[in-house]
C-alpha positions in Angstrom: 4.0 -17.7 -5.4 5.2 -18.4 -9.0 7.3 -16.3 -11.4 4.4 -15.5 -13.4 2.1 -13.5 -10.7 0.8 -11.0 -11.4 1.5 -8.5 -8.0 0.3 -5.1 -7.7 0.9 -2.6 -5.1 -1.3 0.4 -4.4 0.6 3.7 -2.5 -2.8 5.4 -1.7 -3.3 8.8 0.2 -3.6 12.7 0.0 -0.2 14.4 -0.5 -1.9 17.3 0.3 -3.2 16.0 4.0 0.3 15.6 5.5 0.6 12.0 7.2 -2.5 10.9 4.7 0.5 11.0 2.2 3.0 8.2 3.5 1.4 5.6 0.5 2.3 7.5 -1.8 5.8 8.4 -0.4 6.3 4.2 0.6 5.2 3.7 -3.3 7.8 6.7 -4.5 10.8 5.7 -2.2 10.1 2.1 -2.9 10.7 2.8 -6.9 13.9 4.8 -6.2 15.3 2.4 -4.3 14.8 -0.6 -6.4 14.3 -2.4 -10.0 11.2 -3.9 -9.5 10.8 -7.7 -11.7 8.3 -8.5 -14.5 4.7 -9.0 -12.7 5.5 -6.6 -10.2 3.9 -3.0 -10.6 4.0 0.0 -8.3 1.4 2.9 -8.4 0.6 5.7 -6.9 -2.9 5.2 -6.8 -3.7 8.8 -4.8 -7.2 8.6 -3.5 -8.5 7.2 -6.8 -9.4 3.6 -5.5 -12.1 3.2 -8.1 -10.3 4.4 -10.7 -7.9 1.0 -10.3 -10.4 -1.4 -10.9 -8.9 -3.2 -14.3 -5.4 -3.1 -12.1 -6.7 -4.5 -9.6 -8.7 -7.4 -10.7 -7.6 -11.1 -10.3 -4.2 -10.2 -9.0 -2.5 -12.7 -7.4 -0.9 -10.5 -4.7 -2.2 -6.8 -3.7 -0.2 -4.6 -1.4 -1.4 -1.6 0.0 0.6 1.5 1.6 -1.4 3.7 3.2 -1.6 5.9 6.3 -4.3 4.4 9.2 -6.6 5.4 12.3 -6.6 1.5 13.6 -6.2 3.0 17.9 -2.4 2.4 17.7 0.2 4.2 18.9 1.5 7.0 16.6 4.1 5.2 14.2 3.3 2.1 15.0 3.6 0.0 11.4 0.3 -2.0 10.8 0.4 -5.6 8.9 -2.9 -7.1 7.9 -2.8 -9.7 5.2 -6.0 -12.5 4.0 -8.9 -12.8 5.6 -7.9 -9.2 7.8 -7.8 -7.3 5.3 -11.5 -6.9 4.4 -12.6 -6.4 7.5 -9.6 -3.8 8.4 -11.8 -2.0 5.4 -15.4 -2.1 7.0 -13.8 0.3 9.3 -13.6 4.1 7.8 -9.6 4.7 9.2 -8.8 7.5 6.6 -10.8 9.6 3.8 -10.1 7.4 1.6 -10.8 3.6 2.0 -13.9 3.7 1.2 -13.6 4.0 -1.9 -10.8 0.9 -1.4 -13.4 -1.3 0.4 -16.2 -0.4 -2.4 -13.1 -1.6 -4.7 -12.8 -4.7 -2.9 -16.6 -6.1 -2.9 -17.0 -5.1 -6.7 -14.3 -6.9 -7.6 -15.5 -9.8 -5.1 -19.2 -9.3 -6.5 -18.0 -10.2 -9.8 -15.3 -12.9 -9.3 -12.3 -10.9 -9.8 -11.2 -10.5 -5.9 -7.4 -10.3 -5.5 -6.0 -14.6 -4.9 -4.1 -12.3 -1.7 -3.8 -9.0 -0.4 -1.8 -7.6 2.6 -2.0 -3.7 4.2 1.1 -2.4 4.9 0.8 1.3 7.3 1.2 3.3 10.2 -1.0 4.7 12.4 -1.0 8.3 11.6 -2.9 11.3 13.7 -2.0 14.2 11.7 -4.2 14.5 8.1 -4.4 18.4 8.7 -3.7 20.4 5.0 0.1 20.2 4.7 2.6 19.2 2.4 4.9 18.1 4.6 4.2 14.9 6.4 5.4 14.7 10.5 8.8 13.7 10.8 7.5 10.6 13.2 5.5 9.5 10.1 8.0 10.0 7.3 10.8 8.1 9.2 8.3 5.2 8.8 9.0 5.3 5.3 12.0 3.2 4.9 10.4 1.3 7.5 7.5 0.5 5.1 9.2 -0.2 2.1 11.5 -2.5 4.3 8.5 -4.1 5.5 7.6 -4.4 1.8 10.7 -5.8 0.6 10.6 -8.8 3.3 6.9 -9.1 1.9 7.4 -10.1 -1.5 11.1 -11.9 -0.9 8.5 -14.2 1.7 6.7 -14.9 -1.9 9.6 -16.0 -3.6 10.0 -12.3 -5.3 13.1 -10.7 -5.0 13.4 -6.8 -5.7 16.8 -5.3 -7.4 17.9 -3.0 -5.4 19.2 0.2 -7.5 22.6 1.5 -8.5 23.7 4.8 -6.7 25.1 6.9 -8.9 29.0 7.7 -7.8 
């Protein structure tokens, strides 16, 4: 991927619905651990996918971090890319995904869909009211961030680890 590539990382989720917050928490963990290089932006998109229409248009790579209900064992990390992503969003796997599928469809119709897309998610089951994720899902956040860092590295985009204060 070219050095001038535009990369957008979206953490999607509702922080009021326990495990639904995992995408948002993964973006927070990413920003706590790494400085992002020029051209890479990470955003807590919450549940407002339609508000992200302009930001997503024509990016070279869109990475979505999210909680999933894909019929896998609890806590399973899932990675989808390329043509798998639109198929993934045809099924409603979490409450906000209809919005993201609408955004992707709108961008495709307008001819400005992201050039490449990756979804990194974790199979979750508790979407009840609550501010804390279940321990099984919270434990997967660092692995989601590591998978994301590896995804970017495989495309020639290195993340700079932040120095810890002594």
